[in-house]
N, C-alpha and C positions, 0 to 999 in steps of 0.2 A: 392738720397734724393729728397724730394718734393720741389725742388727749382723752383721758378716761375720767369719769366722775364716780365717786363712791360716797355712799351715805352711811353715817354711823347709826347702828341699831339703837333704839331706846330714846330717841330725842324727844318723844312726846309722852313718855310714861308718866302716870300720876305720881304725885309726891306722897311718900309715907315716912313715918318714923319721927323721932324727936329732933329738936333743933339744936345744932351744935356749930358754932362759928368756926371758920378756918381763916387764919391770917396769912397774908402773902409774905414770902420770906424777906429777910433783911438783905438789902442790896449793897451793904457797906463794904463787903469783902470782894476783892477782885484779883485773887491770887490762887493758883492751884499748884501745890508742891508736886514736883516730879514731871511737869509738863513744860514743853517749850512755850514761851510767852505767847507766840502767835496762835498756837493751838489752844492754849488756855483762854485767850481772848475770844476766839471763835466759839468755843463751847459756852463761855459765859454770855456772849452776845446772843446765842441761840436760846439759852435759858431765859434771858431777859425778854426775848421775843415771845416765848411760851407764856411767861407771866403776863405780858401785855395782852396776848390773845385771851387768856383766861379772864382778866379783868374786863376786857372789851365785851366778851360774851355775857358776863353778868350784867354789865351796864346796859347792853341792848335789851336783854330780857326785862330789865327794870323799866327803861324808858318806853318800851313798846307794850308794857302792861301785860306781858304773857302770864305773869304770876302776880298775885296781890302785892302791893307796895309794902305791906307790913312784914312780908317774908324777907325783906332786905334791910341791911344796915350800912352805915357809912364806914368806909375804909379809905386808905390812901395808898397809891402806888406811884412811884417816881414823883411824889409830891402833889399828885393830882387826886382830888376828892372823887371817889367813885362809890357806887352802890354794889354791895356784894350779898348774894343769897346767904341765908342762915340755915338753909335746909341741907342736911348731910347727903341725902340721895342725889339732889341736883348738883351739889358741889362735887361729889365723887364722880358723877357722870361726866361733867365738864373736864375734870382732871384727867380721867382715863382716856377721853377722846384725844386730848392734846398729848398725853403721854404716849399713846400709840402712834401718833404722827411725828413725834419729836425726832427720832433717828432718820426719818425720811426728809424732814425739813433740813436737818444737818447735812444731808447728802444732796440737797437742792433738787429733790424729786417732786416736791409739792409746789404747784404753781399758784394755787388759790385755796383758801379756806373761806367758806361762806356760812353765815347764819341766815337761814331762810325762815321767815315768818309766814305762816299759813292761816287762812281764814277758816270759818266754821265748816266750809265745804271742802277743806283740805287743798285749796288752790293757793299757790304762793302769791302773796301780795307785797312782800318786801324781801329784798336780798341784800344783806350787808356783806360786801366782798372785801377780803384781805388778799390782795395779789402780791406775789413776791417773785423777784427775779435776781439771780446771783450776778454780781458784778465784782470786778477787782477793787478791793478796798484801798482807798487812798490813805496816805500817811495821816494818822490822827483819827481816822474814822472808827478804829476798833477800841479806843479808850473807853473807860467806864463813863466818863462825862459825855462823850459824843454819842454813845449808844443810848444812854438815858435821855439826853436832850431830844434825840430823834423820836424815840418812843413816847416821850412826854407830849410832844407836839401832836402825834397821832391820837393819843388817848384823849387829849382835850377836844379834838374834833369829834371823836365818837361820843363824848359826853354831851355835846350840844347838837348832835345830828338831828334830834327830834324836832328842833325848831324849824327845820327845812321840810318836815314831813307832815302829812295829814295826821289827824288825831288817831290814836291807836284804836283798832277794832276790838270788839268784845269776842271772847271765846277763841282766841288764837292759840296755835301751837307752834312748835319750832322744830327744825331739823338742822343738823350740821352736815355740810357737804364739802368734800375735798376734791380738788381737780389735780390730776397728775398724768404723766405720760405712761404710767404703769400702775398696776395694783399689786403690790408685793403679797406673796402667799401668806405671810404672817398676819396680814390685816383681815383676811377673809373670815376669821372667826368673830370679828366685831363689826366689820364694814361690809356692805353689799355693793357690788359693782352695778352701776345703772347706765342705761343708754343716755346719749346726750339729750334726747327728747324727753327723758324722764328725770333730768338732773335738777329739777326744782327751779328752772328759769321762770322769771316773772313775766307773764304775758302782757303785751302792750305797755311796756315799762318806760318810765322816765328815769334817766340816769343822773344821779347827783354825785359829782366828785367831791370828796371831802379833803383829802390831802395826799400828796406823794412826797416821799423823802427817802434818802439813802441812810440805812442804818446797818452798821456792822457787816458790810459787804453784800447787802441786799437792797434793791430798790423796792420799797413797800408802797403800795397804792391802796387807799381805802375809798370805796365808792358804795353808794346805796342805789339800788334799783327799786322803784316803787311803781306799783300798778296805777296807771292813769285812771281817773274816774270816768265812768261812762256818761257821755252827754245825752241826756234823755229829752232835751228841749226839741220842740218841733221847728222845722225850718220855716222861714217867713213865707 
């Protein structure tokens, strides 16, 4: 298929500036004046998905020790305890990455968003994949409770994903990769289109499925690809 990958600029930039925490929004409201309820529910479900992805990226950077642990502080999203960066540059980068993708997620143009962890030699060693596929929502799947329950279950799996992985490597960096069947022109000022062979796939990887669930008219699958260790033992 004509799938394209694009990588967001700036994923590995050094952190500078003062520390200023950002809080995730209150999810108690579930009503949009002037919109049909179905449309309002779809838009709110997408916003919840964006908030989930933002929290998941922060949590991944924490558990894989991409940045020092003292850079993070405890927060809650959907009732799940997560770690969030306190650095404004990193926070703003993550926000802008997801904000640029949000309209394309709403139009179901994005098939996958991945957080790629790279070692000191810039070779991918882990890839946290969030795959999404639009489906017709069943009755009750677009309610606030149903959407939050689904995303809560996924977020919990992300929070404990490190228990199935090898210890974090030192000196790692990260990149955010989106997979789509097209690269809209409006993304080209922040995203670069890359060939499949340059799309930060993890070589010789073991695939660890975390969870698949249906949330707000989308099937969401979370998996981790981790590079298998090289066996240096001599044959008998």
